[in-house]
C-alpha positions, 0 to 999 in steps of 0.5 A: 500500500502506498504511504499517504502523502504530506499536506503542505502549506507554502507561504511567500510574499514576493509579487514579482518573479525570481529564484525564490518563487521559481524554486517554490513553484518547481518544488510544489509542482513536483511534490503534487505530482508525487502525491503530496497535497500542496497549497501556496499562500501568496498575494493576489496578482503575484507571479507565483500565484498566477503560475501556480494556478496555471500549473494546477496547484491550489493557491490561497491569495488572501494574505498581502504579506506586506512589510512588518511596519504594516502591523494591521495588515500583518494581523489580518494576514495572520488571522486569514492564515489561522482560519485556513489552518482551521479548515485544512489539516496540514502537516506542516507550514513552509515559509519562504520569506521574512515577511510571511515567516513572521505572519505564519508564526503569528498564525500558528500561535494565534490558533495554537496550531501544533504543526511544525513551522519550517523556514526556507532561507533562499539568500545570503543577506544578513540575519540580524542577531537581536532578541526578536530573531533569537526568540523566532529561531529558538522557539517558533521555527522548528526547522531551517532549510538553507539554499547553500552551506554559505547561508549558514555563516549568517546564522553563526551567532544563533548557533553559537548562543544555542538559539539554533542547533545543526540538527535543526538545519538542512542544506538543500540546493535549488534546482533548475527547470530541466525541461526548459534547459537541456541540450536540445534547446535551439539558440535564439537569433541574438546576433540578428537581433543585436544587428551583429554580422558574422559568426565570429562574434562572441556573446557574453550575457548577464541573466537576472534582475537588474538590481545592485546586488547582481553587480551589473556595474562591475560587469560593465567595467569589466566589459570596458576592459575587454572591449579594446582587446576583443572587438568581436565581443558583444555584451547583453543584459536579460532582465529588468530592475531598478538599476536598468537606467543607471546601467544604461547611462554607465554603458554610454559613459564607458563608450559601450552603447554600441556593444551592450544591449538591454533585452528587458524581461524575456520569456525565452531565457533558455534560448538566449542562454543557449546563444551565449558563448559565456554566461557571467554572474557578477553578483556582490550579494544575495545569491545563495544557490544561483539558478542562472549558473545551473541553467547555463551549465545545463546548456553546456555553457562555461560560466564566470561567477563571483565568490558570493553565496553558493557559487563555489558549491555549484561551480568547480573553479577551473573545471566547469567555470571560473570564480573571481572575487566580488566587486573586482572588475579587473579579475572579472575581465581577466577571467572572461578573457581566459575563456573567450580567448580559448574556445577549446577551454570554454567548450570543455568547461561547458561539457563538464558543467553539463555533467555536474549540474545534471547529477548534483542539482536535479529537481529530484535532488531538490525534492528528496532533500526537502522531504528529508528535512520535512520528515526530520521536522515532523519527527522532532515535533512528534507528528510523525511516528514511523514510516506511515506518512513517508 
């Protein structure tokens, strides 16, 4: 007889798209297909709610999950979640952002719900070590899932003071959309789109949100150093964000207006990545387990990444790509040149990266690691006795 599936409630405050909502959707869809019951609580109109609904997942869109300064709204959200928990017999609640985490914790306390609270931490931003957070991790959060070992550094004070224990933490890397990023993807006609003639042109791209954390300014400084030595190289950004206009102005000031293209938000990221000769992640903060790196590697592309978050856990330096210090355009430019000037080396790195990402960062690995963390949380809270719900 097949064991009963788990009943899981995910929460997430993001309205836009990015690595965090993508992981939640990927995980939820796979869990649902494996026989688990999954509900996603996300703001109405959010991209996660819309994509989840289209995927056949159940959504709960009453909470707004605004910032903590909106106390009245937060209390309404907590009451709304509390009522949902009364109606549905979930086994656990997995919160994915700081705003929805506090709301979820309040909802559980409000109704004295006994189900465990799991918090999945997706980024490497600083975790303030103050009494409220110490109470949160010591008393309210049953289990912490972090997207890479690098995130654990942010919790060192909590571990040192006994607010967390290593037994209550699991490391589960994010995955990538395997059906979208695979060797069969045909490259987008970027050379024609960028009005570049000749196949000798080399394309170097940064895929992701255009925000300060992603280090676009340092990428442009590195591009300026490359431009004079390698006239065949063209650069592109695929994504939108608050830094787009500043980056456009910087490109113009560096004399790169004709060499850099801003593609905006695109749905054809697999095809764009497949057209690149080199994928670059110049981040200076935040990336715990970059999907962009895994996606490029899955398509057989060499990568250059800054040593932020879990980059070294994904990229084998010198084998599947190169790792450089963050905020250092000179080092970034040199690494990019090493690959662009050696087509054979770039091809070998891409092939090795493809093998690595398929074996180490599959969706199956994400699901298995998450379920193992869930079971640990359920057992420690006394809600799972033996294997009957595995």
